[in-house]
PyMOL commands that place a pseudoatom at each C-alpha (Angstrom):
pseudoatom trace, name=CA, resn=MET, resi=1, chain=A, elem=C, hetatm=0, pos=[29.478, 58.773, -84.901]
pseudoatom trace, name=CA, resn=HIS, resi=2, chain=A, elem=C, hetatm=0, pos=[26.529, 58.327, -87.255]
pseudoatom trace, name=CA, resn=LYS, resi=3, chain=A, elem=C, hetatm=0, pos=[27.498, 54.683, -87.874]
pseudoatom trace, name=CA, resn=LEU, resi=4, chain=A, elem=C, hetatm=0, pos=[27.786, 54.064, -84.140]
pseudoatom trace, name=CA, resn=CYS, resi=5, chain=A, elem=C, hetatm=0, pos=[24.237, 55.399, -83.533]
pseudoatom trace, name=CA, resn=LEU, resi=6, chain=A, elem=C, hetatm=0, pos=[22.880, 53.268, -86.378]
pseudoatom trace, name=CA, resn=LEU, resi=7, chain=A, elem=C, hetatm=0, pos=[24.618, 50.191, -84.967]
pseudoatom trace, name=CA, resn=ALA, resi=8, chain=A, elem=C, hetatm=0, pos=[23.173, 50.902, -81.492]
pseudoatom trace, name=CA, resn=LEU, resi=9, chain=A, elem=C, hetatm=0, pos=[19.648, 51.242, -82.943]
pseudoatom trace, name=CA, resn=LEU, resi=10, chain=A, elem=C, hetatm=0, pos=[20.007, 47.975, -84.865]
pseudoatom trace, name=CA, resn=LEU, resi=11, chain=A, elem=C, hetatm=0, pos=[21.227, 46.146, -81.769]
pseudoatom trace, name=CA, resn=CYS, resi=12, chain=A, elem=C, hetatm=0, pos=[18.341, 47.527, -79.656]
pseudoatom trace, name=CA, resn=GLY, resi=13, chain=A, elem=C, hetatm=0, pos=[15.852, 46.437, -82.303]
pseudoatom trace, name=CA, resn=ALA, resi=14, chain=A, elem=C, hetatm=0, pos=[17.345, 42.945, -82.492]
pseudoatom trace, name=CA, resn=PHE, resi=15, chain=A, elem=C, hetatm=0, pos=[17.337, 42.679, -78.693]
pseudoatom trace, name=CA, resn=SER, resi=16, chain=A, elem=C, hetatm=0, pos=[13.697, 43.778, -78.577]
pseudoatom trace, name=CA, resn=ILE, resi=17, chain=A, elem=C, hetatm=0, pos=[12.695, 41.210, -81.229]
pseudoatom trace, name=CA, resn=ALA, resi=18, chain=A, elem=C, hetatm=0, pos=[14.609, 38.461, -79.433]
pseudoatom trace, name=CA, resn=GLN, resi=19, chain=A, elem=C, hetatm=0, pos=[12.837, 39.294, -76.161]
pseudoatom trace, name=CA, resn=THR, resi=20, chain=A, elem=C, hetatm=0, pos=[9.351, 39.270, -77.679]
pseudoatom trace, name=CA, resn=GLY, resi=21, chain=A, elem=C, hetatm=0, pos=[10.025, 36.180, -79.771]
pseudoatom trace, name=CA, resn=SER, resi=22, chain=A, elem=C, hetatm=0, pos=[11.055, 34.085, -76.793]
pseudoatom trace, name=CA, resn=ALA, resi=23, chain=A, elem=C, hetatm=0, pos=[8.113, 34.956, -74.535]
pseudoatom trace, name=CA, resn=PRO, resi=24, chain=A, elem=C, hetatm=0, pos=[5.054, 32.722, -74.897]
pseudoatom trace, name=CA, resn=PRO, resi=25, chain=A, elem=C, hetatm=0, pos=[1.827, 34.475, -75.875]
pseudoatom trace, name=CA, resn=GLN, resi=26, chain=A, elem=C, hetatm=0, pos=[-0.132, 35.709, -72.866]
pseudoatom trace, name=CA, resn=ASN, resi=27, chain=A, elem=C, hetatm=0, pos=[-3.183, 33.671, -73.878]
pseudoatom trace, name=CA, resn=ALA, resi=28, chain=A, elem=C, hetatm=0, pos=[-1.356, 30.437, -74.683]
pseudoatom trace, name=CA, resn=PHE, resi=29, chain=A, elem=C, hetatm=0, pos=[-2.758, 27.205, -73.298]
pseudoatom trace, name=CA, resn=ASP, resi=30, chain=A, elem=C, hetatm=0, pos=[-0.140, 25.778, -70.944]
pseudoatom trace, name=CA, resn=GLU, resi=31, chain=A, elem=C, hetatm=0, pos=[0.144, 23.457, -67.942]
pseudoatom trace, name=CA, resn=LYS, resi=32, chain=A, elem=C, hetatm=0, pos=[-1.213, 26.167, -65.655]
pseudoatom trace, name=CA, resn=ALA, resi=33, chain=A, elem=C, hetatm=0, pos=[-4.317, 26.646, -67.848]
pseudoatom trace, name=CA, resn=ALA, resi=34, chain=A, elem=C, hetatm=0, pos=[-4.844, 22.869, -68.073]
pseudoatom trace, name=CA, resn=SER, resi=35, chain=A, elem=C, hetatm=0, pos=[-4.510, 22.501, -64.292]
pseudoatom trace, name=CA, resn=GLN, resi=36, chain=A, elem=C, hetatm=0, pos=[-6.994, 25.345, -63.752]
pseudoatom trace, name=CA, resn=MET, resi=37, chain=A, elem=C, hetatm=0, pos=[-9.468, 23.677, -66.115]
pseudoatom trace, name=CA, resn=LEU, resi=38, chain=A, elem=C, hetatm=0, pos=[-9.056, 20.346, -64.285]
pseudoatom trace, name=CA, resn=LEU, resi=39, chain=A, elem=C, hetatm=0, pos=[-9.640, 22.071, -60.951]
pseudoatom trace, name=CA, resn=GLN, resi=40, chain=A, elem=C, hetatm=0, pos=[-12.852, 23.649, -62.270]
pseudoatom trace, name=CA, resn=MET, resi=41, chain=A, elem=C, hetatm=0, pos=[-13.955, 20.271, -63.622]
pseudoatom trace, name=CA, resn=SER, resi=42, chain=A, elem=C, hetatm=0, pos=[-13.248, 18.525, -60.305]
pseudoatom trace, name=CA, resn=GLU, resi=43, chain=A, elem=C, hetatm=0, pos=[-15.163, 21.185, -58.375]
pseudoatom trace, name=CA, resn=ALA, resi=44, chain=A, elem=C, hetatm=0, pos=[-18.127, 20.897, -60.755]
pseudoatom trace, name=CA, resn=LEU, resi=45, chain=A, elem=C, hetatm=0, pos=[-18.223, 17.105, -60.492]
pseudoatom trace, name=CA, resn=GLU, resi=46, chain=A, elem=C, hetatm=0, pos=[-17.764, 16.896, -56.729]
pseudoatom trace, name=CA, resn=GLY, resi=47, chain=A, elem=C, hetatm=0, pos=[-20.144, 19.844, -56.187]
pseudoatom trace, name=CA, resn=HIS, resi=48, chain=A, elem=C, hetatm=0, pos=[-22.700, 18.056, -58.364]
pseudoatom trace, name=CA, resn=SER, resi=49, chain=A, elem=C, hetatm=0, pos=[-23.004, 21.134, -60.610]
pseudoatom trace, name=CA, resn=GLN, resi=50, chain=A, elem=C, hetatm=0, pos=[-23.965, 20.005, -64.082]
pseudoatom trace, name=CA, resn=LYS, resi=51, chain=A, elem=C, hetatm=0, pos=[-24.205, 23.632, -65.252]
pseudoatom trace, name=CA, resn=GLN, resi=52, chain=A, elem=C, hetatm=0, pos=[-20.654, 24.435, -64.076]
pseudoatom trace, name=CA, resn=PHE, resi=53, chain=A, elem=C, hetatm=0, pos=[-19.346, 21.206, -65.644]
pseudoatom trace, name=CA, resn=LEU, resi=54, chain=A, elem=C, hetatm=0, pos=[-20.967, 21.809, -69.039]
pseudoatom trace, name=CA, resn=ALA, resi=55, chain=A, elem=C, hetatm=0, pos=[-19.754, 25.442, -69.035]
pseudoatom trace, name=CA, resn=LEU, resi=56, chain=A, elem=C, hetatm=0, pos=[-16.244, 24.050, -69.643]
pseudoatom trace, name=CA, resn=PHE, resi=57, chain=A, elem=C, hetatm=0, pos=[-17.370, 22.596, -73.003]
pseudoatom trace, name=CA, resn=ASP, resi=58, chain=A, elem=C, hetatm=0, pos=[-18.228, 24.197, -76.332]
pseudoatom trace, name=CA, resn=LEU, resi=59, chain=A, elem=C, hetatm=0, pos=[-21.099, 21.875, -77.177]
pseudoatom trace, name=CA, resn=GLN, resi=60, chain=A, elem=C, hetatm=0, pos=[-21.698, 23.603, -80.546]
pseudoatom trace, name=CA, resn=LYS, resi=61, chain=A, elem=C, hetatm=0, pos=[-18.159, 22.820, -81.754]
pseudoatom trace, name=CA, resn=MET, resi=62, chain=A, elem=C, hetatm=0, pos=[-18.101, 19.372, -80.163]
pseudoatom trace, name=CA, resn=LYS, resi=63, chain=A, elem=C, hetatm=0, pos=[-19.093, 16.503, -82.432]
pseudoatom trace, name=CA, resn=ASP, resi=64, chain=A, elem=C, hetatm=0, pos=[-22.413, 15.157, -81.075]
pseudoatom trace, name=CA, resn=GLY, resi=65, chain=A, elem=C, hetatm=0, pos=[-22.312, 17.853, -78.385]
pseudoatom trace, name=CA, resn=GLU, resi=66, chain=A, elem=C, hetatm=0, pos=[-26.044, 17.560, -77.630]
pseudoatom trace, name=CA, resn=LEU, resi=67, chain=A, elem=C, hetatm=0, pos=[-25.680, 13.807, -77.192]
pseudoatom trace, name=CA, resn=PHE, resi=68, chain=A, elem=C, hetatm=0, pos=[-22.810, 14.393, -74.749]
pseudoatom trace, name=CA, resn=LYS, resi=69, chain=A, elem=C, hetatm=0, pos=[-24.940, 16.945, -72.880]
pseudoatom trace, name=CA, resn=ASP, resi=70, chain=A, elem=C, hetatm=0, pos=[-27.728, 14.348, -72.536]
pseudoatom trace, name=CA, resn=GLN, resi=71, chain=A, elem=C, hetatm=0, pos=[-25.199, 11.740, -71.352]
pseudoatom trace, name=CA, resn=VAL, resi=72, chain=A, elem=C, hetatm=0, pos=[-23.884, 14.134, -68.691]
pseudoatom trace, name=CA, resn=ALA, resi=73, chain=A, elem=C, hetatm=0, pos=[-27.453, 14.970, -67.574]
pseudoatom trace, name=CA, resn=SER, resi=74, chain=A, elem=C, hetatm=0, pos=[-28.147, 11.256, -67.162]
pseudoatom trace, name=CA, resn=PHE, resi=75, chain=A, elem=C, hetatm=0, pos=[-24.859, 10.765, -65.286]
pseudoatom trace, name=CA, resn=TYR, resi=76, chain=A, elem=C, hetatm=0, pos=[-25.683, 13.545, -62.814]
pseudoatom trace, name=CA, resn=ALA, resi=77, chain=A, elem=C, hetatm=0, pos=[-29.266, 12.286, -62.381]
pseudoatom trace, name=CA, resn=GLN, resi=78, chain=A, elem=C, hetatm=0, pos=[-28.066, 8.759, -61.564]
pseudoatom trace, name=CA, resn=THR, resi=79, chain=A, elem=C, hetatm=0, pos=[-25.218, 9.813, -59.267]
pseudoatom trace, name=CA, resn=GLU, resi=80, chain=A, elem=C, hetatm=0, pos=[-25.584, 10.748, -55.604]
pseudoatom trace, name=CA, resn=SER, resi=81, chain=A, elem=C, hetatm=0, pos=[-21.968, 11.708, -55.027]
pseudoatom trace, name=CA, resn=ILE, resi=82, chain=A, elem=C, hetatm=0, pos=[-18.766, 11.927, -57.038]
pseudoatom trace, name=CA, resn=ARG, resi=83, chain=A, elem=C, hetatm=0, pos=[-15.137, 11.977, -55.946]
pseudoatom trace, name=CA, resn=ILE, resi=84, chain=A, elem=C, hetatm=0, pos=[-12.519, 12.533, -58.591]
pseudoatom trace, name=CA, resn=HIS, resi=85, chain=A, elem=C, hetatm=0, pos=[-8.768, 12.905, -58.804]
pseudoatom trace, name=CA, resn=MET, resi=86, chain=A, elem=C, hetatm=0, pos=[-7.038, 13.935, -62.051]
pseudoatom trace, name=CA, resn=ASN, resi=87, chain=A, elem=C, hetatm=0, pos=[-3.321, 14.274, -62.798]
pseudoatom trace, name=CA, resn=LEU, resi=88, chain=A, elem=C, hetatm=0, pos=[-2.111, 16.028, -65.922]
pseudoatom trace, name=CA, resn=ALA, resi=89, chain=A, elem=C, hetatm=0, pos=[-0.028, 13.519, -67.883]
pseudoatom trace, name=CA, resn=GLU, resi=90, chain=A, elem=C, hetatm=0, pos=[0.635, 15.102, -71.278]
pseudoatom trace, name=CA, resn=LEU, resi=91, chain=A, elem=C, hetatm=0, pos=[0.067, 18.406, -73.087]
pseudoatom trace, name=CA, resn=THR, resi=92, chain=A, elem=C, hetatm=0, pos=[0.439, 19.304, -76.763]
pseudoatom trace, name=CA, resn=VAL, resi=93, chain=A, elem=C, hetatm=0, pos=[-0.295, 22.809, -78.049]
pseudoatom trace, name=CA, resn=ASN, resi=94, chain=A, elem=C, hetatm=0, pos=[-0.963, 23.473, -81.711]
pseudoatom trace, name=CA, resn=GLY, resi=95, chain=A, elem=C, hetatm=0, pos=[-1.803, 27.161, -82.161]
pseudoatom trace, name=CA, resn=ALA, resi=96, chain=A, elem=C, hetatm=0, pos=[-5.435, 27.866, -81.245]
pseudoatom trace, name=CA, resn=GLN, resi=97, chain=A, elem=C, hetatm=0, pos=[-5.964, 24.249, -80.121]
pseudoatom trace, name=CA, resn=ALA, resi=98, chain=A, elem=C, hetatm=0, pos=[-4.374, 22.063, -77.485]
pseudoatom trace, name=CA, resn=THR, resi=99, chain=A, elem=C, hetatm=0, pos=[-4.719, 18.450, -76.423]
pseudoatom trace, name=CA, resn=PHE, resi=100, chain=A, elem=C, hetatm=0, pos=[-4.008, 17.194, -72.950]
pseudoatom trace, name=CA, resn=SER, resi=101, chain=A, elem=C, hetatm=0, pos=[-4.294, 13.809, -71.300]
pseudoatom trace, name=CA, resn=VAL, resi=102, chain=A, elem=C, hetatm=0, pos=[-4.987, 13.088, -67.662]
pseudoatom trace, name=CA, resn=GLU, resi=103, chain=A, elem=C, hetatm=0, pos=[-4.816, 10.042, -65.468]
pseudoatom trace, name=CA, resn=ALA, resi=104, chain=A, elem=C, hetatm=0, pos=[-8.229, 10.094, -63.789]
pseudoatom trace, name=CA, resn=GLU, resi=105, chain=A, elem=C, hetatm=0, pos=[-9.687, 8.138, -60.918]
pseudoatom trace, name=CA, resn=MET, resi=106, chain=A, elem=C, hetatm=0, pos=[-13.367, 8.563, -60.115]
pseudoatom trace, name=CA, resn=GLU, resi=107, chain=A, elem=C, hetatm=0, pos=[-15.537, 7.078, -57.415]
pseudoatom trace, name=CA, resn=THR, resi=108, chain=A, elem=C, hetatm=0, pos=[-19.317, 7.405, -57.765]
pseudoatom trace, name=CA, resn=GLU, resi=109, chain=A, elem=C, hetatm=0, pos=[-22.240, 6.531, -55.551]
pseudoatom trace, name=CA, resn=PRO, resi=110, chain=A, elem=C, hetatm=0, pos=[-25.470, 5.869, -57.479]
pseudoatom trace, name=CA, resn=THR, resi=111, chain=A, elem=C, hetatm=0, pos=[-28.726, 7.534, -56.390]
pseudoatom trace, name=CA, resn=ASN, resi=112, chain=A, elem=C, hetatm=0, pos=[-30.490, 4.171, -56.142]
pseudoatom trace, name=CA, resn=GLY, resi=113, chain=A, elem=C, hetatm=0, pos=[-28.298, 3.159, -53.204]
pseudoatom trace, name=CA, resn=GLY, resi=114, chain=A, elem=C, hetatm=0, pos=[-26.316, 0.590, -55.178]
pseudoatom trace, name=CA, resn=PRO, resi=115, chain=A, elem=C, hetatm=0, pos=[-22.655, -0.119, -54.557]
pseudoatom trace, name=CA, resn=MET, resi=116, chain=A, elem=C, hetatm=0, pos=[-19.975, 2.536, -55.085]
pseudoatom trace, name=CA, resn=SER, resi=117, chain=A, elem=C, hetatm=0, pos=[-18.160, 2.208, -58.360]
pseudoatom trace, name=CA, resn=ARG, resi=118, chain=A, elem=C, hetatm=0, pos=[-14.578, 3.150, -59.021]
pseudoatom trace, name=CA, resn=ARG, resi=119, chain=A, elem=C, hetatm=0, pos=[-12.834, 3.586, -62.322]
pseudoatom trace, name=CA, resn=THR, resi=120, chain=A, elem=C, hetatm=0, pos=[-9.382, 4.621, -63.417]
pseudoatom trace, name=CA, resn=GLU, resi=121, chain=A, elem=C, hetatm=0, pos=[-8.776, 5.739, -66.967]
pseudoatom trace, name=CA, resn=ARG, resi=122, chain=A, elem=C, hetatm=0, pos=[-6.663, 7.981, -69.164]
pseudoatom trace, name=CA, resn=ILE, resi=123, chain=A, elem=C, hetatm=0, pos=[-8.832, 10.755, -70.594]
pseudoatom trace, name=CA, resn=THR, resi=124, chain=A, elem=C, hetatm=0, pos=[-7.851, 13.010, -73.488]
pseudoatom trace, name=CA, resn=PHE, resi=125, chain=A, elem=C, hetatm=0, pos=[-9.313, 16.494, -73.866]
pseudoatom trace, name=CA, resn=THR, resi=126, chain=A, elem=C, hetatm=0, pos=[-9.019, 18.806, -76.860]
pseudoatom trace, name=CA, resn=VAL, resi=127, chain=A, elem=C, hetatm=0, pos=[-9.527, 22.503, -76.198]
pseudoatom trace, name=CA, resn=ALA, resi=128, chain=A, elem=C, hetatm=0, pos=[-9.940, 25.409, -78.583]
pseudoatom trace, name=CA, resn=SER, resi=129, chain=A, elem=C, hetatm=0, pos=[-9.349, 29.095, -78.108]
pseudoatom trace, name=CA, resn=PHE, resi=130, chain=A, elem=C, hetatm=0, pos=[-12.141, 31.624, -78.444]
pseudoatom trace, name=CA, resn=THR, resi=131, chain=A, elem=C, hetatm=0, pos=[-12.553, 35.312, -77.714]
pseudoatom trace, name=CA, resn=ALA, resi=132, chain=A, elem=C, hetatm=0, pos=[-15.693, 36.888, -76.282]
pseudoatom trace, name=CA, resn=GLY, resi=133, chain=A, elem=C, hetatm=0, pos=[-15.414, 40.670, -76.104]
pseudoatom trace, name=CA, resn=ASN, resi=134, chain=A, elem=C, hetatm=0, pos=[-12.070, 41.404, -74.449]
pseudoatom trace, name=CA, resn=ASN, resi=135, chain=A, elem=C, hetatm=0, pos=[-11.884, 37.996, -72.766]
pseudoatom trace, name=CA, resn=HIS, resi=136, chain=A, elem=C, hetatm=0, pos=[-9.783, 35.188, -74.181]
pseudoatom trace, name=CA, resn=ASN, resi=137, chain=A, elem=C, hetatm=0, pos=[-10.805, 31.725, -73.048]
pseudoatom trace, name=CA, resn=TRP, resi=138, chain=A, elem=C, hetatm=0, pos=[-10.473, 28.014, -73.737]
pseudoatom trace, name=CA, resn=LYS, resi=139, chain=A, elem=C, hetatm=0, pos=[-13.297, 25.475, -74.042]
pseudoatom trace, name=CA, resn=ILE, resi=140, chain=A, elem=C, hetatm=0, pos=[-13.247, 21.709, -74.418]
pseudoatom trace, name=CA, resn=ILE, resi=141, chain=A, elem=C, hetatm=0, pos=[-14.324, 20.621, -77.896]
pseudoatom trace, name=CA, resn=GLU, resi=142, chain=A, elem=C, hetatm=0, pos=[-13.582, 16.894, -77.550]
pseudoatom trace, name=CA, resn=VAL, resi=143, chain=A, elem=C, hetatm=0, pos=[-13.159, 14.322, -74.800]
pseudoatom trace, name=CA, resn=GLN, resi=144, chain=A, elem=C, hetatm=0, pos=[-12.246, 10.640, -75.155]
pseudoatom trace, name=CA, resn=PRO, resi=145, chain=A, elem=C, hetatm=0, pos=[-13.463, 8.297, -73.885]
pseudoatom trace, name=CA, resn=ARG, resi=146, chain=A, elem=C, hetatm=0, pos=[-16.797, 9.990, -73.329]
pseudoatom trace, name=CA, resn=SER, resi=147, chain=A, elem=C, hetatm=0, pos=[-18.014, 6.924, -71.468]
pseudoatom trace, name=CA, resn=PHE, resi=148, chain=A, elem=C, hetatm=0, pos=[-15.937, 8.026, -68.465]
pseudoatom trace, name=CA, resn=PHE, resi=149, chain=A, elem=C, hetatm=0, pos=[-18.747, 10.455, -67.657]
pseudoatom trace, name=CA, resn=SER, resi=150, chain=A, elem=C, hetatm=0, pos=[-21.457, 7.807, -67.334]
pseudoatom trace, name=CA, resn=LEU, resi=151, chain=A, elem=C, hetatm=0, pos=[-22.229, 5.081, -64.843]
pseudoatom trace, name=CA, resn=PRO, resi=152, chain=A, elem=C, hetatm=0, pos=[-20.847, 1.635, -65.700]
for i in range(1, 152): cmd.bond("trace and resi %d" % i, "trace and resi %d" % (i + 1))
show_as sticks, trace
zoom trace
């Protein structure tokens, strides 16, 4: 009887480990998180909210983050309206960082009344995990090509 109880405990422990090992971490960056980030980015661009757009980025961790911030400020200042459509194409997760690519199409109308411009490009974003208090979040630490967020 003692051996049977020990065997039952071992099996329960193994089952418990197998269950936890197969479930992805709650805070993992996945397709849902990438899609949510793209939705927030689209809303910020189309709503002409530079503050909301830049909130998605960790400019301190981003190489030449201040330069990118200035580029975005110039882009918003020179753009009357923005329409954008982004489709998630690829996602790679590597621990506390993830990289995802999107097929993006953007149409912009300049403030000076010039002709609408349209561009289609594949953009790659790198995000990193950070924790603030009890909140776990992801911020963009790299985007290529950066020139996508400027007028041609």
